[in-house]
N, C-alpha and C positions, 0 to 999 in steps of 0.2 A: 156575214152575220151568221150566228148559230142560235139555236133555241135550247132552252132548258125549262123544266117544269118541276113544281113541287107538289107532290100528291096529285090531287085532281084539279089543281089550278091550271089556268091557261098558260101556255108556254111563254117564257120570257126571252126576248131577243137580246143577244149579247154580241157586240162586235169584239172579236178577239184580234189583237194586234200581233203581227208576226215579230219575233225578235230578230236581232242581227243574224244574217246568214240563213234565215228561214224563208222558204218560198211557200206561197199558198198552193195547195193542191186540192183536188176534188176529194171530198170525204163522204162516206155514207151518212145519211141522216142520223142514224143511231150514234155514230162517232161524234158528230157535231153536238148532239144532245148531251152526250157524256162529258165532252170538253166544256160545254157551257155550264153544266151543273157543277163541275169541279171549280170553274172560275167563279161562279156565283157563291159557292160555299166559302171559297177563299176571301171573296169580297166581304161577305157578311162577318166572317171572322175578323177581318181587318177593321170593320166598323165597330164591332164589339170591343176589340182590344183598344182602339183609339178612345172610345167612350169611357172605358174603365180607366185608362191612363189619365184622361182629362179629369174625371171624377176624383181620382186619388190625388192628383196635383192640386185641385181646387180645395179639397178637404185639408190639405197640408198648409194652405195659406193662413196667415194670422187673422185676417179679416175676410170672411167669405164674401164674394161679390153677390149682388142681388140677381144678376143675370149673366149667363155665360153663353157665348155663341162661338162655335168652332166650325169652320168650313174647310173641307179638303176634297179633292177629287181622287178617284180610284181608276187606274188603268188595268185592264185585264189582258194578260198575254196568252199566247196559244198553248203555253204549258200549264195553264190553269192557275197561275199566280196572280194575286191582286197586289198592286203596288200603288203607293201614294203617288198621284200624278205629278209630273213635272210642270212647272211654269218657267220656261227659260231653261237655265242650267241646273236649277235646284228644285227639290220637292216643295210644293206650295201648301202651307197650312196657315190659315188665317184665324186668329183668336181675338175675340172682343170680350172684355170683362167690364161690367157696369156695376157701380156702387151708387146707391141713393144717399144723398146727404140726409143727416138726421133732420127730421121736420118736414122733408119733402115726401109727400104721399101721393 
């Protein structure tokens, strides 16, 4: 696990997964904090991009749903990249769109 912090906030613990062929080694606390901060920034960028993508897609639908639910996991690697997490052999994104029938309130 490594730590990252934003401004004066408490540190955020992040588990960074090693990629193929990468071995864990002891790092200085400062290096761990920098790696964690980079990974968290990448994760937040991924969340923002996913939210914008979903919003644009929903706006393009002929009939906008009353409720939208999108779930996805993010994996953080030791190189500071945030990836949509895999479930089995493929990335997992769950989308639920709900429309109310006219007259249902």
